[in-house]
N, CA, C and O atoms as a Maestro MAE file, in Angstrom:
{
 s_m_m2io_version
 :::
 2.0.0
}

f_m_ct {
 s_m_title
 :::
 protein
 m_atom[312] {
  # First column is atom index #
  i_m_mmod_type
  r_m_x_coord
  r_m_y_coord
  r_m_z_coord
  i_m_residue_number
  s_m_chain_name
  s_m_pdb_residue_name
  s_m_pdb_atom_name
  i_m_atomic_number
  :::
  1 25 46.515 45.532 19.165 1 A "MET " " N  " 7
  2 3 47.334 46.340 19.449 1 A "MET " " CA " 6
  3 2 48.909 46.290 18.809 1 A "MET " " C  " 6
  4 15 49.512 47.263 18.358 1 A "MET " " O  " 8
  5 25 49.375 45.000 18.884 2 A "LEU " " N  " 7
  6 3 50.801 44.855 18.279 2 A "LEU " " CA " 6
  7 2 50.822 45.003 17.023 2 A "LEU " " C  " 6
  8 15 51.711 45.659 16.479 2 A "LEU " " O  " 8
  9 25 49.734 44.350 16.279 3 A "GLU " " N  " 7
  10 3 49.903 44.488 14.987 3 A "GLU " " CA " 6
  11 2 49.727 45.937 14.509 3 A "GLU " " C  " 6
  12 15 50.431 46.328 13.578 3 A "GLU " " O  " 8
  13 25 48.884 46.714 15.054 4 A "ALA " " N  " 7
  14 3 48.665 48.434 14.730 4 A "ALA " " CA " 6
  15 2 50.027 48.987 14.580 4 A "ALA " " C  " 6
  16 15 50.384 49.628 13.591 4 A "ALA " " O  " 8
  17 25 50.950 48.651 15.839 5 A "ILE " " N  " 7
  18 3 52.213 49.046 16.126 5 A "ILE " " CA " 6
  19 2 53.124 48.515 15.200 5 A "ILE " " C  " 6
  20 15 54.010 49.329 14.939 5 A "ILE " " O  " 8
  21 25 53.210 47.627 14.710 6 A "ARG " " N  " 7
  22 3 54.138 46.705 13.746 6 A "ARG " " CA " 6
  23 2 53.639 47.528 12.275 6 A "ARG " " C  " 6
  24 15 54.445 47.797 11.384 6 A "ARG " " O  " 8
  25 25 52.549 47.777 12.225 7 A "SER " " N  " 7
  26 3 52.162 48.473 10.969 7 A "SER " " CA " 6
  27 2 52.585 49.957 10.800 7 A "SER " " C  " 6
  28 15 52.418 50.561 9.740 7 A "SER " " O  " 8
  29 25 53.152 50.518 11.924 8 A "MET " " N  " 7
  30 3 53.515 52.027 11.658 8 A "MET " " CA " 6
  31 2 55.047 52.174 11.675 8 A "MET " " C  " 6
  32 15 55.589 53.260 11.464 8 A "MET " " O  " 8
  33 25 55.762 50.979 11.947 9 A "ILE " " N  " 7
  34 3 57.056 50.934 12.071 9 A "ILE " " CA " 6
  35 2 57.684 51.504 10.892 9 A "ILE " " C  " 6
  36 15 58.337 52.534 11.061 9 A "ILE " " O  " 8
  37 25 57.580 50.910 9.496 10 A "GLU " " N  " 7
  38 3 58.225 51.161 8.659 10 A "GLU " " CA " 6
  39 2 57.933 52.390 7.999 10 A "GLU " " C  " 6
  40 15 58.809 53.057 7.448 10 A "GLU " " O  " 8
  41 25 56.448 52.787 8.048 11 A "PRO " " N  " 7
  42 3 56.464 54.405 7.264 11 A "PRO " " CA " 6
  43 2 56.692 55.457 8.155 11 A "PRO " " C  " 6
  44 15 56.793 56.609 7.732 11 A "PRO " " O  " 8
  45 25 56.809 55.117 9.655 12 A "SER " " N  " 7
  46 3 57.177 55.954 10.488 12 A "SER " " CA " 6
  47 2 58.716 56.384 10.380 12 A "SER " " C  " 6
  48 15 59.119 57.534 10.554 12 A "SER " " O  " 8
  49 25 59.404 55.423 10.107 13 A "ARG " " N  " 7
  50 3 60.846 55.394 9.877 13 A "ARG " " CA " 6
  51 2 61.529 56.355 8.636 13 A "ARG " " C  " 6
  52 15 62.494 57.121 8.626 13 A "ARG " " O  " 8
  53 25 60.420 55.876 7.467 14 A "ALA " " N  " 7
  54 3 60.467 56.565 6.480 14 A "ALA " " CA " 6
  55 2 60.062 58.048 6.444 14 A "ALA " " C  " 6
  56 15 60.451 58.670 5.456 14 A "ALA " " O  " 8
  57 25 59.414 58.648 7.274 15 A "GLU " " N  " 7
  58 3 59.094 59.999 7.345 15 A "GLU " " CA " 6
  59 2 60.220 60.875 7.280 15 A "GLU " " C  " 6
  60 15 61.273 60.595 7.854 15 A "GLU " " O  " 8
  61 25 60.042 62.040 6.537 16 A "PRO " " N  " 7
  62 3 61.159 62.924 6.334 16 A "PRO " " CA " 6
  63 2 61.295 63.647 7.906 16 A "PRO " " C  " 6
  64 15 60.282 64.034 8.489 16 A "PRO " " O  " 8
  65 25 62.478 63.759 8.430 17 A "GLY " " N  " 7
  66 3 62.655 64.395 9.846 17 A "GLY " " CA " 6
  67 2 62.630 63.302 10.740 17 A "GLY " " C  " 6
  68 15 62.944 63.573 11.899 17 A "GLY " " O  " 8
  69 25 62.348 62.196 10.496 18 A "CYS " " N  " 7
  70 3 62.572 60.857 11.819 18 A "CYS " " CA " 6
  71 2 63.930 60.447 11.559 18 A "CYS " " C  " 6
  72 15 64.361 60.045 10.478 18 A "CYS " " O  " 8
  73 25 64.618 60.592 12.718 19 A "ARG " " N  " 7
  74 3 65.929 60.183 12.927 19 A "ARG " " CA " 6
  75 2 65.824 58.751 13.360 19 A "ARG " " C  " 6
  76 15 66.364 57.960 12.588 19 A "ARG " " O  " 8
  77 25 65.278 58.268 14.367 20 A "PHE " " N  " 7
  78 3 64.830 57.084 15.171 20 A "PHE " " CA " 6
  79 2 63.349 56.921 15.314 20 A "PHE " " C  " 6
  80 15 62.556 57.850 15.469 20 A "PHE " " O  " 8
  81 25 63.058 55.671 15.248 21 A "TYR " " N  " 7
  82 3 61.613 55.174 15.861 21 A "TYR " " CA " 6
  83 2 61.761 53.814 16.164 21 A "TYR " " C  " 6
  84 15 61.957 52.960 15.299 21 A "TYR " " O  " 8
  85 25 61.661 53.553 17.527 22 A "GLN " " N  " 7
  86 3 61.736 52.257 17.920 22 A "GLN " " CA " 6
  87 2 60.571 51.986 18.998 22 A "GLN " " C  " 6
  88 15 60.666 52.489 20.117 22 A "GLN " " O  " 8
  89 25 59.553 51.243 18.671 23 A "PRO " " N  " 7
  90 3 58.746 50.775 19.612 23 A "PRO " " CA " 6
  91 2 59.244 49.737 20.302 23 A "PRO " " C  " 6
  92 15 60.025 49.009 19.688 23 A "PRO " " O  " 8
  93 25 58.943 49.426 21.656 24 A "SER " " N  " 7
  94 3 59.479 48.160 22.355 24 A "SER " " CA " 6
  95 2 58.449 47.606 23.270 24 A "SER " " C  " 6
  96 15 57.570 48.413 23.572 24 A "SER " " O  " 8
  97 25 58.362 46.543 23.727 25 A "ARG " " N  " 7
  98 3 57.453 46.126 24.698 25 A "ARG " " CA " 6
  99 2 57.962 45.456 25.840 25 A "ARG " " C  " 6
  100 15 58.923 44.699 25.707 25 A "ARG " " O  " 8
  101 25 57.417 45.648 26.985 26 A "ASP " " N  " 7
  102 3 58.013 45.084 28.233 26 A "ASP " " CA " 6
  103 2 57.920 43.668 28.144 26 A "ASP " " C  " 6
  104 15 56.911 43.170 27.645 26 A "ASP " " O  " 8
  105 25 58.881 42.936 28.580 27 A "PRO " " N  " 7
  106 3 59.030 41.529 28.414 27 A "PRO " " CA " 6
  107 2 58.229 40.702 29.487 27 A "PRO " " C  " 6
  108 15 57.882 39.531 29.332 27 A "PRO " " O  " 8
  109 25 57.996 41.433 30.537 28 A "GLU " " N  " 7
  110 3 57.265 40.942 31.864 28 A "GLU " " CA " 6
  111 2 55.665 41.324 31.678 28 A "GLU " " C  " 6
  112 15 54.745 40.584 32.026 28 A "GLU " " O  " 8
  113 25 55.529 42.482 31.128 29 A "ASP " " N  " 7
  114 3 54.011 42.783 30.995 29 A "ASP " " CA " 6
  115 2 53.885 43.203 29.465 29 A "ASP " " C  " 6
  116 15 54.346 44.235 28.978 29 A "ASP " " O  " 8
  117 25 53.094 42.096 28.722 30 A "SER " " N  " 7
  118 3 52.975 42.385 27.165 30 A "SER " " CA " 6
  119 2 51.872 43.430 27.073 30 A "SER " " C  " 6
  120 15 51.558 43.684 25.910 30 A "SER " " O  " 8
  121 25 51.244 44.060 27.957 31 A "ARG " " N  " 7
  122 3 50.339 45.122 27.915 31 A "ARG " " CA " 6
  123 2 51.211 46.297 27.791 31 A "ARG " " C  " 6
  124 15 50.626 47.318 27.430 31 A "ARG " " O  " 8
  125 25 52.310 46.381 27.977 32 A "VAL " " N  " 7
  126 3 53.097 47.806 28.204 32 A "VAL " " CA " 6
  127 2 54.133 47.959 27.171 32 A "VAL " " C  " 6
  128 15 55.077 47.181 27.028 32 A "VAL " " O  " 8
  129 25 53.856 49.227 26.309 33 A "PHE " " N  " 7
  130 3 54.829 49.452 25.532 33 A "PHE " " CA " 6
  131 2 55.620 50.828 25.671 33 A "PHE " " C  " 6
  132 15 55.171 51.706 26.408 33 A "PHE " " O  " 8
  133 25 56.742 51.000 24.994 34 A "PHE " " N  " 7
  134 3 57.345 51.936 25.080 34 A "PHE " " CA " 6
  135 2 57.902 52.767 23.802 34 A "PHE " " C  " 6
  136 15 58.840 52.090 23.382 34 A "PHE " " O  " 8
  137 25 57.818 53.453 23.320 35 A "PHE " " N  " 7
  138 3 58.303 54.360 22.068 35 A "PHE " " CA " 6
  139 2 59.276 55.185 22.216 35 A "PHE " " C  " 6
  140 15 59.125 56.139 22.979 35 A "PHE " " O  " 8
  141 25 60.455 55.003 21.536 36 A "TYR " " N  " 7
  142 3 61.552 56.008 21.463 36 A "TYR " " CA " 6
  143 2 61.665 56.383 20.275 36 A "TYR " " C  " 6
  144 15 61.962 55.591 19.381 36 A "TYR " " O  " 8
  145 25 61.426 57.769 20.054 37 A "GLU " " N  " 7
  146 3 61.299 58.701 18.731 37 A "GLU " " CA " 6
  147 2 62.223 59.824 18.798 37 A "GLU " " C  " 6
  148 15 62.202 60.608 19.747 37 A "GLU " " O  " 8
  149 25 63.011 59.923 17.848 38 A "ILE " " N  " 7
  150 3 63.845 61.148 17.465 38 A "ILE " " CA " 6
  151 2 63.511 61.638 16.271 38 A "ILE " " C  " 6
  152 15 63.475 60.981 15.231 38 A "ILE " " O  " 8
  153 25 63.230 62.937 16.403 39 A "TYR " " N  " 7
  154 3 62.865 63.850 15.109 39 A "TYR " " CA " 6
  155 2 63.713 64.855 14.818 39 A "TYR " " C  " 6
  156 15 64.301 65.317 15.796 39 A "TYR " " O  " 8
  157 25 63.977 65.378 13.670 40 A "ASP " " N  " 7
  158 3 64.803 66.543 13.272 40 A "ASP " " CA " 6
  159 2 64.369 68.085 14.211 40 A "ASP " " C  " 6
  160 15 65.133 68.930 14.677 40 A "ASP " " O  " 8
  161 25 63.141 68.033 14.242 41 A "ASP " " N  " 7
  162 3 62.553 69.284 14.787 41 A "ASP " " CA " 6
  163 2 60.936 69.077 15.116 41 A "ASP " " C  " 6
  164 15 60.418 67.976 14.928 41 A "ASP " " O  " 8
  165 25 60.298 70.022 15.537 42 A "GLU " " N  " 7
  166 3 58.896 70.078 16.085 42 A "GLU " " CA " 6
  167 2 58.132 69.844 14.703 42 A "GLU " " C  " 6
  168 15 57.092 69.190 14.630 42 A "GLU " " O  " 8
  169 25 58.691 70.383 13.733 43 A "ASP " " N  " 7
  170 3 57.795 70.168 12.387 43 A "ASP " " CA " 6
  171 2 57.651 68.854 12.140 43 A "ASP " " C  " 6
  172 15 56.521 68.391 11.981 43 A "ASP " " O  " 8
  173 25 58.635 68.160 12.081 44 A "ALA " " N  " 7
  174 3 58.950 66.691 11.804 44 A "ALA " " CA " 6
  175 2 57.997 66.005 12.954 44 A "ALA " " C  " 6
  176 15 57.160 65.148 12.669 44 A "ALA " " O  " 8
  177 25 58.172 66.369 13.965 45 A "TYR " " N  " 7
  178 3 57.330 65.556 15.095 45 A "TYR " " CA " 6
  179 2 55.721 65.830 14.726 45 A "TYR " " C  " 6
  180 15 54.962 64.864 14.810 45 A "TYR " " O  " 8
  181 25 55.231 67.019 14.351 46 A "VAL " " N  " 7
  182 3 53.835 67.318 14.051 46 A "VAL " " CA " 6
  183 2 53.680 66.471 12.833 46 A "VAL " " C  " 6
  184 15 52.720 65.706 12.926 46 A "VAL " " O  " 8
  185 25 54.378 66.383 11.668 47 A "GLY " " N  " 7
  186 3 54.266 65.773 10.556 47 A "GLY " " CA " 6
  187 2 53.794 64.220 10.961 47 A "GLY " " C  " 6
  188 15 52.751 63.685 10.586 47 A "GLY " " O  " 8
  189 25 54.747 63.671 11.762 48 A "HIS " " N  " 7
  190 3 54.200 61.990 12.124 48 A "HIS " " CA " 6
  191 2 52.886 62.210 12.588 48 A "HIS " " C  " 6
  192 15 52.055 61.551 11.963 48 A "HIS " " O  " 8
  193 25 52.411 62.958 13.526 49 A "GLY " " N  " 7
  194 3 51.086 63.058 14.070 49 A "GLY " " CA " 6
  195 2 50.047 63.220 13.141 49 A "GLY " " C  " 6
  196 15 48.930 62.758 13.372 49 A "GLY " " O  " 8
  197 25 50.359 63.949 11.918 50 A "GLU " " N  " 7
  198 3 49.566 64.087 11.194 50 A "GLU " " CA " 6
  199 2 49.530 63.259 9.827 50 A "GLU " " C  " 6
  200 15 48.777 63.545 8.897 50 A "GLU " " O  " 8
  201 25 50.475 62.158 9.821 51 A "SER " " N  " 7
  202 3 50.698 61.254 8.547 51 A "SER " " CA " 6
  203 2 49.436 60.222 8.750 51 A "SER " " C  " 6
  204 15 48.796 59.932 9.761 51 A "SER " " O  " 8
  205 25 49.326 59.755 7.297 52 A "GLU " " N  " 7
  206 3 48.118 58.881 7.122 52 A "GLU " " CA " 6
  207 2 48.125 57.527 8.065 52 A "GLU " " C  " 6
  208 15 47.161 56.953 8.569 52 A "GLU " " O  " 8
  209 25 49.571 57.196 8.140 53 A "HIS " " N  " 7
  210 3 49.826 55.770 8.897 53 A "HIS " " CA " 6
  211 2 49.602 56.053 10.385 53 A "HIS " " C  " 6
  212 15 49.075 55.166 11.056 53 A "HIS " " O  " 8
  213 25 49.909 57.056 10.887 54 A "PHE " " N  " 7
  214 3 49.671 57.246 12.234 54 A "PHE " " CA " 6
  215 2 48.110 57.449 12.785 54 A "PHE " " C  " 6
  216 15 47.621 56.988 13.816 54 A "PHE " " O  " 8
  217 25 47.426 58.365 11.674 55 A "ARG " " N  " 7
  218 3 45.979 58.447 11.940 55 A "ARG " " CA " 6
  219 2 45.494 57.113 11.702 55 A "ARG " " C  " 6
  220 15 44.602 56.929 12.531 55 A "ARG " " O  " 8
  221 25 45.626 56.158 11.032 56 A "ARG " " N  " 7
  222 3 44.928 55.028 10.648 56 A "ARG " " CA " 6
  223 2 45.353 54.167 11.818 56 A "ARG " " C  " 6
  224 15 44.436 53.749 12.524 56 A "ARG " " O  " 8
  225 25 46.626 53.825 12.150 57 A "TYR " " N  " 7
  226 3 47.028 52.643 13.221 57 A "TYR " " CA " 6
  227 2 47.174 53.173 14.652 57 A "TYR " " C  " 6
  228 15 46.766 52.617 15.672 57 A "TYR " " O  " 8
  229 25 47.823 54.337 14.558 58 A "GLY " " N  " 7
  230 3 47.564 55.120 16.022 58 A "GLY " " CA " 6
  231 2 46.585 55.482 16.628 58 A "GLY " " C  " 6
  232 15 46.196 55.051 17.713 58 A "GLY " " O  " 8
  233 25 45.975 56.541 15.786 59 A "LEU " " N  " 7
  234 3 44.587 56.832 16.422 59 A "LEU " " CA " 6
  235 2 43.488 56.048 16.072 59 A "LEU " " C  " 6
  236 15 42.516 56.062 16.828 59 A "LEU " " O  " 8
  237 25 43.468 55.377 15.077 60 A "GLY " " N  " 7
  238 3 42.335 54.583 14.731 60 A "GLY " " CA " 6
  239 2 42.207 53.256 15.302 60 A "GLY " " C  " 6
  240 15 41.132 52.727 15.585 60 A "GLY " " O  " 8
  241 25 43.449 52.703 15.471 61 A "GLU " " N  " 7
  242 3 43.388 51.507 16.158 61 A "GLU " " CA " 6
  243 2 44.182 51.198 17.464 61 A "GLU " " C  " 6
  244 15 43.609 50.593 18.371 61 A "GLU " " O  " 8
  245 25 45.431 51.576 17.587 62 A "ALA " " N  " 7
  246 3 46.023 51.392 18.901 62 A "ALA " " CA " 6
  247 2 45.696 52.248 20.043 62 A "ALA " " C  " 6
  248 15 45.240 51.807 21.099 62 A "ALA " " O  " 8
  249 25 45.953 53.549 19.794 63 A "ILE " " N  " 7
  250 3 45.190 54.394 21.144 63 A "ILE " " CA " 6
  251 2 44.035 54.224 21.639 63 A "ILE " " C  " 6
  252 15 43.912 54.411 22.850 63 A "ILE " " O  " 8
  253 25 42.875 53.824 20.848 64 A "PRO " " N  " 7
  254 3 41.655 53.531 21.653 64 A "PRO " " CA " 6
  255 2 41.645 52.429 22.599 64 A "PRO " " C  " 6
  256 15 40.823 52.320 23.508 64 A "PRO " " O  " 8
  257 25 42.616 51.594 22.345 65 A "LEU " " N  " 7
  258 3 42.785 50.397 23.098 65 A "LEU " " CA " 6
  259 2 43.700 50.571 24.337 65 A "LEU " " C  " 6
  260 15 43.818 49.629 25.122 65 A "LEU " " O  " 8
  261 25 44.302 51.648 24.525 66 A "LEU " " N  " 7
  262 3 45.175 51.995 25.793 66 A "LEU " " CA " 6
  263 2 44.380 51.778 26.976 66 A "LEU " " C  " 6
  264 15 43.153 51.819 26.888 66 A "LEU " " O  " 8
  265 25 44.911 51.569 27.994 67 A "GLU " " N  " 7
  266 3 44.641 51.732 29.366 67 A "GLU " " CA " 6
  267 2 44.969 53.050 29.890 67 A "GLU " " C  " 6
  268 15 44.255 53.493 30.789 67 A "GLU " " O  " 8
  269 25 46.009 53.782 29.431 68 A "SER " " N  " 7
  270 3 46.699 54.868 29.729 68 A "SER " " CA " 6
  271 2 47.677 55.227 28.906 68 A "SER " " C  " 6
  272 15 48.228 54.340 28.254 68 A "SER " " O  " 8
  273 25 48.002 56.288 28.795 69 A "ARG " " N  " 7
  274 3 48.976 57.006 27.716 69 A "ARG " " CA " 6
  275 2 49.733 57.959 28.521 69 A "ARG " " C  " 6
  276 15 49.037 58.776 29.124 69 A "ARG " " O  " 8
  277 25 51.020 58.048 28.674 70 A "GLU " " N  " 7
  278 3 51.865 58.936 28.974 70 A "GLU " " CA " 6
  279 2 52.963 59.339 28.214 70 A "GLU " " C  " 6
  280 15 53.829 58.491 28.001 70 A "GLU " " O  " 8
  281 25 53.118 60.602 27.706 71 A "ARG " " N  " 7
  282 3 54.109 61.193 26.656 71 A "ARG " " CA " 6
  283 2 55.013 62.175 27.547 71 A "ARG " " C  " 6
  284 15 54.604 62.944 28.417 71 A "ARG " " O  " 8
  285 25 56.245 61.987 27.157 72 A "ARG " " N  " 7
  286 3 57.202 62.851 27.604 72 A "ARG " " CA " 6
  287 2 58.133 63.488 26.494 72 A "ARG " " C  " 6
  288 15 58.534 62.716 25.623 72 A "ARG " " O  " 8
  289 25 58.517 64.810 26.431 73 A "PHE " " N  " 7
  290 3 59.332 65.409 25.421 73 A "PHE " " CA " 6
  291 2 60.782 65.924 26.014 73 A "PHE " " C  " 6
  292 15 60.872 66.684 26.978 73 A "PHE " " O  " 8
  293 25 61.739 65.465 25.389 74 A "TYR " " N  " 7
  294 3 63.166 65.859 25.743 74 A "TYR " " CA " 6
  295 2 63.697 66.481 24.616 74 A "TYR " " C  " 6
  296 15 63.296 66.244 23.476 74 A "TYR " " O  " 8
  297 25 64.842 67.498 24.971 75 A "VAL " " N  " 7
  298 3 65.898 67.656 24.059 75 A "VAL " " CA " 6
  299 2 67.115 67.243 24.073 75 A "VAL " " C  " 6
  300 15 67.638 67.043 25.170 75 A "VAL " " O  " 8
  301 25 67.745 67.049 23.047 76 A "THR " " N  " 7
  302 3 69.132 66.493 23.184 76 A "THR " " CA " 6
  303 2 70.165 67.385 23.619 76 A "THR " " C  " 6
  304 15 70.181 68.571 23.288 76 A "THR " " O  " 8
  305 25 71.038 66.841 24.362 77 A "VAL " " N  " 7
  306 3 72.278 67.416 24.734 77 A "VAL " " CA " 6
  307 2 73.476 67.355 24.075 77 A "VAL " " C  " 6
  308 15 74.177 66.364 24.279 77 A "VAL " " O  " 8
  309 25 73.815 68.116 23.408 78 A "ASP " " N  " 7
  310 3 75.128 68.294 22.300 78 A "ASP " " CA " 6
  311 2 76.199 68.618 22.891 78 A "ASP " " C  " 6
  312 15 77.234 68.786 22.246 78 A "ASP " " O  " 8
  :::
 }
 m_bond[311] {
  # First column is bond index #
  i_m_from
  i_m_to
  i_m_order
  :::
  1 1 2 1
  2 2 3 1
  3 3 4 2
  4 3 5 1
  5 5 6 1
  6 6 7 1
  7 7 8 2
  8 7 9 1
  9 9 10 1
  10 10 11 1
  11 11 12 2
  12 11 13 1
  13 13 14 1
  14 14 15 1
  15 15 16 2
  16 15 17 1
  17 17 18 1
  18 18 19 1
  19 19 20 2
  20 19 21 1
  21 21 22 1
  22 22 23 1
  23 23 24 2
  24 23 25 1
  25 25 26 1
  26 26 27 1
  27 27 28 2
  28 27 29 1
  29 29 30 1
  30 30 31 1
  31 31 32 2
  32 31 33 1
  33 33 34 1
  34 34 35 1
  35 35 36 2
  36 35 37 1
  37 37 38 1
  38 38 39 1
  39 39 40 2
  40 39 41 1
  41 41 42 1
  42 42 43 1
  43 43 44 2
  44 43 45 1
  45 45 46 1
  46 46 47 1
  47 47 48 2
  48 47 49 1
  49 49 50 1
  50 50 51 1
  51 51 52 2
  52 51 53 1
  53 53 54 1
  54 54 55 1
  55 55 56 2
  56 55 57 1
  57 57 58 1
  58 58 59 1
  59 59 60 2
  60 59 61 1
  61 61 62 1
  62 62 63 1
  63 63 64 2
  64 63 65 1
  65 65 66 1
  66 66 67 1
  67 67 68 2
  68 67 69 1
  69 69 70 1
  70 70 71 1
  71 71 72 2
  72 71 73 1
  73 73 74 1
  74 74 75 1
  75 75 76 2
  76 75 77 1
  77 77 78 1
  78 78 79 1
  79 79 80 2
  80 79 81 1
  81 81 82 1
  82 82 83 1
  83 83 84 2
  84 83 85 1
  85 85 86 1
  86 86 87 1
  87 87 88 2
  88 87 89 1
  89 89 90 1
  90 90 91 1
  91 91 92 2
  92 91 93 1
  93 93 94 1
  94 94 95 1
  95 95 96 2
  96 95 97 1
  97 97 98 1
  98 98 99 1
  99 99 100 2
  100 99 101 1
  101 101 102 1
  102 102 103 1
  103 103 104 2
  104 103 105 1
  105 105 106 1
  106 106 107 1
  107 107 108 2
  108 107 109 1
  109 109 110 1
  110 110 111 1
  111 111 112 2
  112 111 113 1
  113 113 114 1
  114 114 115 1
  115 115 116 2
  116 115 117 1
  117 117 118 1
  118 118 119 1
  119 119 120 2
  120 119 121 1
  121 121 122 1
  122 122 123 1
  123 123 124 2
  124 123 125 1
  125 125 126 1
  126 126 127 1
  127 127 128 2
  128 127 129 1
  129 129 130 1
  130 130 131 1
  131 131 132 2
  132 131 133 1
  133 133 134 1
  134 134 135 1
  135 135 136 2
  136 135 137 1
  137 137 138 1
  138 138 139 1
  139 139 140 2
  140 139 141 1
  141 141 142 1
  142 142 143 1
  143 143 144 2
  144 143 145 1
  145 145 146 1
  146 146 147 1
  147 147 148 2
  148 147 149 1
  149 149 150 1
  150 150 151 1
  151 151 152 2
  152 151 153 1
  153 153 154 1
  154 154 155 1
  155 155 156 2
  156 155 157 1
  157 157 158 1
  158 158 159 1
  159 159 160 2
  160 159 161 1
  161 161 162 1
  162 162 163 1
  163 163 164 2
  164 163 165 1
  165 165 166 1
  166 166 167 1
  167 167 168 2
  168 167 169 1
  169 169 170 1
  170 170 171 1
  171 171 172 2
  172 171 173 1
  173 173 174 1
  174 174 175 1
  175 175 176 2
  176 175 177 1
  177 177 178 1
  178 178 179 1
  179 179 180 2
  180 179 181 1
  181 181 182 1
  182 182 183 1
  183 183 184 2
  184 183 185 1
  185 185 186 1
  186 186 187 1
  187 187 188 2
  188 187 189 1
  189 189 190 1
  190 190 191 1
  191 191 192 2
  192 191 193 1
  193 193 194 1
  194 194 195 1
  195 195 196 2
  196 195 197 1
  197 197 198 1
  198 198 199 1
  199 199 200 2
  200 199 201 1
  201 201 202 1
  202 202 203 1
  203 203 204 2
  204 203 205 1
  205 205 206 1
  206 206 207 1
  207 207 208 2
  208 207 209 1
  209 209 210 1
  210 210 211 1
  211 211 212 2
  212 211 213 1
  213 213 214 1
  214 214 215 1
  215 215 216 2
  216 215 217 1
  217 217 218 1
  218 218 219 1
  219 219 220 2
  220 219 221 1
  221 221 222 1
  222 222 223 1
  223 223 224 2
  224 223 225 1
  225 225 226 1
  226 226 227 1
  227 227 228 2
  228 227 229 1
  229 229 230 1
  230 230 231 1
  231 231 232 2
  232 231 233 1
  233 233 234 1
  234 234 235 1
  235 235 236 2
  236 235 237 1
  237 237 238 1
  238 238 239 1
  239 239 240 2
  240 239 241 1
  241 241 242 1
  242 242 243 1
  243 243 244 2
  244 243 245 1
  245 245 246 1
  246 246 247 1
  247 247 248 2
  248 247 249 1
  249 249 250 1
  250 250 251 1
  251 251 252 2
  252 251 253 1
  253 253 254 1
  254 254 255 1
  255 255 256 2
  256 255 257 1
  257 257 258 1
  258 258 259 1
  259 259 260 2
  260 259 261 1
  261 261 262 1
  262 262 263 1
  263 263 264 2
  264 263 265 1
  265 265 266 1
  266 266 267 1
  267 267 268 2
  268 267 269 1
  269 269 270 1
  270 270 271 1
  271 271 272 2
  272 271 273 1
  273 273 274 1
  274 274 275 1
  275 275 276 2
  276 275 277 1
  277 277 278 1
  278 278 279 1
  279 279 280 2
  280 279 281 1
  281 281 282 1
  282 282 283 1
  283 283 284 2
  284 283 285 1
  285 285 286 1
  286 286 287 1
  287 287 288 2
  288 287 289 1
  289 289 290 1
  290 290 291 1
  291 291 292 2
  292 291 293 1
  293 293 294 1
  294 294 295 1
  295 295 296 2
  296 295 297 1
  297 297 298 1
  298 298 299 1
  299 299 300 2
  300 299 301 1
  301 301 302 1
  302 302 303 1
  303 303 304 2
  304 303 305 1
  305 305 306 1
  306 306 307 1
  307 307 308 2
  308 307 309 1
  309 309 310 1
  310 310 311 1
  311 311 312 2
  :::
 }
}
């Protein structure tokens, strides 16, 4: 799981429209991860989900290993 996540960091940060991409790991429970991601718009977010590295490492390796997955979406307050 951790290696799949590490493999996604650099290419995800290099995506067009990706402003911030930071996976984090709970220091008390190594099985818990948190991803903080900021994209320019919905198209950039969709592009991330369709990228080769996300399909390979996210969908192909990491996500099948998850016990659970919770996603929340927010909009910035400017």
